C-alpha positions in Angstrom: 114.5 -65.6 368.4 113.3 -62.1 368.3 115.8 -61.3 365.5 114.4 -64.2 363.4 110.9 -63.1 364.1 111.6 -59.5 363.1 113.4 -60.7 359.9 110.4 -62.8 359.0 108.1 -59.8 359.6 110.3 -57.6 357.3 110.4 -60.4 354.7 106.6 -60.7 354.9 106.1 -56.9 354.5 108.4 -56.9 351.5 106.5 -59.8 349.9 103.2 -58.0 350.5 104.6 -54.8 349.1 106.0 -56.6 346.0 102.6 -58.3 345.5 100.8 -55.0 345.8 103.2 -53.3 343.4 102.8 -56.1 340.9 99.0 -55.8 341.2 99.1 -52.1 340.6 101.5 -52.3 337.7 99.4 -55.0 336.1 96.2 -52.9 336.6 97.9 -49.9 335.1 99.1 -51.7 332.0 95.7 -53.2 331.6 94.1 -49.7 331.8 96.6 -48.4 329.2 95.8 -51.1 326.8 92.1 -50.5 327.3 92.6 -46.8 326.7 94.5 -47.5 323.5 91.8 -49.8 322.2 89.1 -47.2 323.0 91.1 -44.5 321.2 91.4 -46.8 318.1 87.7 -47.5 318.3 86.8 -43.8 318.5 89.0 -43.1 315.5 87.3 -45.9 313.5 83.9 -44.6 314.5 84.8 -41.0 313.4 85.9 -42.3 310.0 82.7 -44.4 309.7 80.6 -41.3 310.7 82.4 -39.2 308.0 81.7 -41.9 305.4 78.0 -42.2 306.4 77.6 -38.4 306.3 79.0 -38.4 302.8 76.6 -41.2 301.8 73.7 -39.3 303.5 74.4 -36.2 301.4 74.4 -38.2 298.2 71.1 -39.8 299.2 69.6 -36.5 300.1 70.7 -35.1 296.7 69.1 -38.2 294.9 65.9 -37.7 296.9 65.8 -34.1 295.9 66.4 -35.0 292.3 63.6 -37.5 292.4 61.1 -34.7 293.1 62.2 -33.1 289.8 60.1 -34.4 286.9 62.8 -33.7 284.4 65.3 -35.8 286.3 62.8 -38.6 286.7 62.1 -38.6 283.0 65.8 -38.6 282.2 66.3 -41.7 284.4 63.2 -43.4 283.1 64.2 -42.8 279.4 67.9 -43.6 279.9 67.9 -46.5 282.2 64.6 -48.1 281.6 64.1 -47.2 278.0 60.7 -45.6 278.6 59.4 -43.9 275.4 56.8 -41.4 274.6 54.0 -42.4 272.4 55.1 -42.7 268.8 58.9 -42.7 269.7 61.3 -45.5 268.7 64.4 -46.3 270.7 67.5 -47.5 269.0 70.1 -49.1 271.2 73.6 -49.3 269.8 76.3 -51.6 271.2 78.8 -50.0 273.4 82.6 -50.2 272.8 82.8 -52.7 275.7 80.5 -55.2 274.0 
């Protein structure tokens, strides 16, 4: 009877160890997957930051140009067809029309 009892204890210890090992392996795999997801997210955010910095520089340049009266006149005359007094504007069709 003691032999069967001891075998059962060993079997129980093995089952507990197997369960603990499976739990630790599963937790490790889960952590690896989370780490990979976070690395991908960080890379995506870095690319997004780079794009936003580029856009910010363009907007700062536009802002600076808008303080220049010559640039404002150039935009107003070219895009909005604003004229000086006594001027006539002739718009010719483009090649795309």
